[in-house]
N, C-alpha and C positions, 0 to 999 in steps of 0.2 A: 307702174301699177297705180290705177286710179283709186281714189277714196270711195268707200261704199256710199257715203252720204252725199258727197258732192262729186258726181261722176266726171266733171270737167276738171277737177283739181287732183293733182298727185298728192301722195301722202305728205311729202315735204312741203308742198304749197299749203295744205291744210294746217300743218304744224305752224307755219309762219303766220297764217291767218289767225289762229288761236293765240299765238304769242302777241301779235299786234293788238288783239282784243284785250288781253290781260294788261298790256301796257296802257292802253287807253282808259280802261276801267280804273286802274290805279291813279292815273292823272286826274280823272274825273272825281274820284273820292277825295284826293288831297285838295283839289281845287274847290270843291264844295266846303270842306272843312275850313280852308283858308278864307274863302269868301264870307263865311259865317263868323269865324273867330276874329278876323282882322278887318271886317267891314269893307272888303274890296268892292269897289263900284258903289260905295255909299249904302251897301246893304245893311239894314238895321233889322235885327231879329230879337224879339223878346226872349228873355231867359227861359220861360217855360216852353217856348217853341224850339229854342236852341237845343234844349235837352233831348227832345224827341228827334230832331234832325241828327244830332250827334249819335244817338242810339241807332238810328237807321243806317247811317254811314259807317259807324263802328261795326255793326253786324255785317254790312256788305264787305268791308275790308277784312273782317275775320273770315268770311266765306272766300274772299279773294285769296287770302293767304293759304287756306286749305287747298283751293283749286290750283294755285301756283305750285304748291308743294308736290301735288300729284302730277302736274304737267312736267315739272322738272324730273321727277322720278321716271316717268315714262320716256322722256326724251333722253335723259342721261343713262338710264337703265343701270345705274349704280356702277361702282368700280368692281370689276371681276364678277359681274352678274349678281351683285348684292341684292338688287330688286328684281323680282320675277315679273315685272310689268312689261307689257308690250302695247304698242299703239293700236287703239281701236277707234276708227273714225266714226263708227255708229254711236259712240258715246259723246258726240259733239254737243248735243242739246243738254245732256247731263252736266257737262263741264261748263257750258254757257250759262245755265241757270243757277248753279250753285251759289254764286255771290248774291243773286237777287232773292232766292229763297231764304238764305241765311239772314239777309237784312230784315225780311218780314218776320222770321222766327225770333230774331233778336229784339226787334221793336215790340212785338206783342209780349214776349217774355219779360222785357223790361217794364212795360206798363203793368203786367200782371204782378211782377215782383214788388213794384213800388206801391201797389194797392193792397198788398198782403195776400194775394191769391196764390202765390208760389211760395211755399214754406221753406224752400231750400236756401234762398239768398236774401240778404237785406241790402238795399241800394239807396243811397241818398237821392231823393227825387228832384233836388234843385241844383245838382252839380253836373254840368255838361261833361266834364272829364270823367266822372264816375260812370255816367251813362255810356260814354264812348268805350271805356275800358271793359265794363261788364258786358256790353253788347258785342265787342270784338271777341271776347272769349266765348260767349254764347254762339256767335256766328261761326267761329272756327269749329266748335264742337256741336253744331246745331242738331245733327242726327242723334248723337248720344244724349244731348240735353233733353230732347223731346222724349226719348225713351225713359230717362230718369224721372221726368215729371209724370209721365203716364204711370210708371210704377208707384210713384209717391202718392198719387191721387186715386190709385186703385183701378186703373184701366188696364186690362190685359188684352192680348191679341184676339181672344175669342169674343170680347165685347165689341170689337169693330169688324167682326166677320172674317178673321183670318184663322183658318184651321191650324192647329198645332202641327208643325212639320211642313206646312205648305210653302213656307219661304224657301225651303231647300229643294222643292220639286221643280223640275224643269219642264 
């Protein structure tokens, strides 16, 4: 049976492709952190730039962890049918972009929080490890975090043109 998105790939081949992508993305994230933190290759980064880079990579790795959790659930399908997930090749781009979107959400949220625009959290804006930790959590829960922020600042679904109940319509 061929995958819907990649007609030349079988379902198993697409799973291996996505597994390889997740492994490469993890290595990239760890490599960037190592290069910045340990000055690999003579890389010198000022602390204020390091904080933003750590925030971005932290958010990406948070999104990676979320993506990998769902990849595992779909592949493993849980013990004794614990998870009711099944493989859907059409969700490839959703799975592909989760870490990247999470990185952007985390970085912008980190900047907004350190400038006092997000009343939910306080983050030390000169500490790379705080930036990484906060952004990892924000990246992992990026969808929920955006919803909480929207509620906190008074934006509801009708303000952005979504009709109540429309999200459940098919």
